[in-house]
N, C-alpha and C positions, 0 to 999 in steps of 0.2 A: 531431515532437519525439521524440528518442530517450529511452529509459528512463533512461540515464545522465544526460542533460541535465536531465530532469525531476527526478530524485532530487537532483541538485546544486542546482537551483532550490528544491526543497522544503527541503533542509537549510539553505540560506541564509535562507529565510523562517523556518525554525525558530529560528535564532539571533535574528532580529528579534523573533519572538514571545516568546522567553524574556526578552529585555531589556525588552519591553513588559509582561511578566507577563500575557499574553493566554492564559489557561488553556484556554479552549475551542478557540482556534485552534491552540495547542500540541498539544492532544490529537488534533485532526484531522490535523495535519501528520505527527505520529508514526504515526498509523494509515495514512496514505497511503504513507509510506515503507515501512512493514512490508508493506502489500499488494503493492507493487511487488517487494520482496525475495522475498515468497512466490511471486509469479508467475515470478520468475527462478530459483527453486529447481529443482534437478535431481531428477527422480523417484527414489524409492527403489527398491531391488531388487524389491520387491513390486509396484511400479507400472510395471515394465518397463525400468528402467535397466540399464545394463551392470554386471554385478557385478565388483568388483575381483578381481585374481588372488588365489588362496588362498595361504595361508602366513603366516608371521609377518613383520611389518615393524617396523623400529625406530621409536621415537617420533620424530615429525617428518618421517618419510619421505613425500615428496609424491607417490609413485608411485600412490597410491590416489585422488588428487584429480582432479576433473573440473571443467571450466569451467561457469559458470552459463549458463543459457539466455538467448538474446537475445530480447527482446520487440519485435515490430515495432510501428510507430506505431498501426496499426489495433487491435491487441490492447491497447495501452496506453490508447487512447481508450475501448475497451469496458470496461476495468477501471475507469476513472474514471466512466463512465456507470453502471456497476453499483454503485459506491459511492454515487453520488448517488441512484440509484433506490431503494436500500435505505433511505437516510435519508428520502426522500420517503414511502415506505410506512410507515416507523416514525412519521413525523410525523403522517400521516393517522390511524394507530392511536391515537397519544397524544391527538390532538385529539378523536377520537370518544369517548375515555374521560375527557375533562375535564382533560387535562394540557396546557394551552395553553402554559405556559412551556417545557416540554420540546419541544413541537412547534415552537415558535419557534426554539429553539436548533438543532434539527435542520435547519430551513429555512435558517438562517444558515450552517450547515456546507455545505449544497448550494450556496449562493452562493459560498462560498470554493472549493469544488471546481471551480466554473465558471471560476474564474481560471486554472486549469491545463489546461482543455480547449481544444483548438484550434478 
């Protein structure tokens, strides 16, 4: 699945979660969309991106714009796996410290993430 298709699916599910007032699911879906957006972000000049031409540009001049990065399906799957793994680790930590309700919430989020993994 492409990143664009997954974001479209996440946004559609986001609308359903809003209507259902499913706060936990809503939070997770927003986090996943943001994680994909961050992965598509172009590196800054300090991270090795091409610097725009010097000089003054008028407001709204698109000459300094660059397209977002394309994420391949393997990288997208790795991103979702990373999100799930982070929640599983946090759930184990919460459980070890007596926060069973928080651990259960995190495990439910992992189940929701699994819906989007291929």
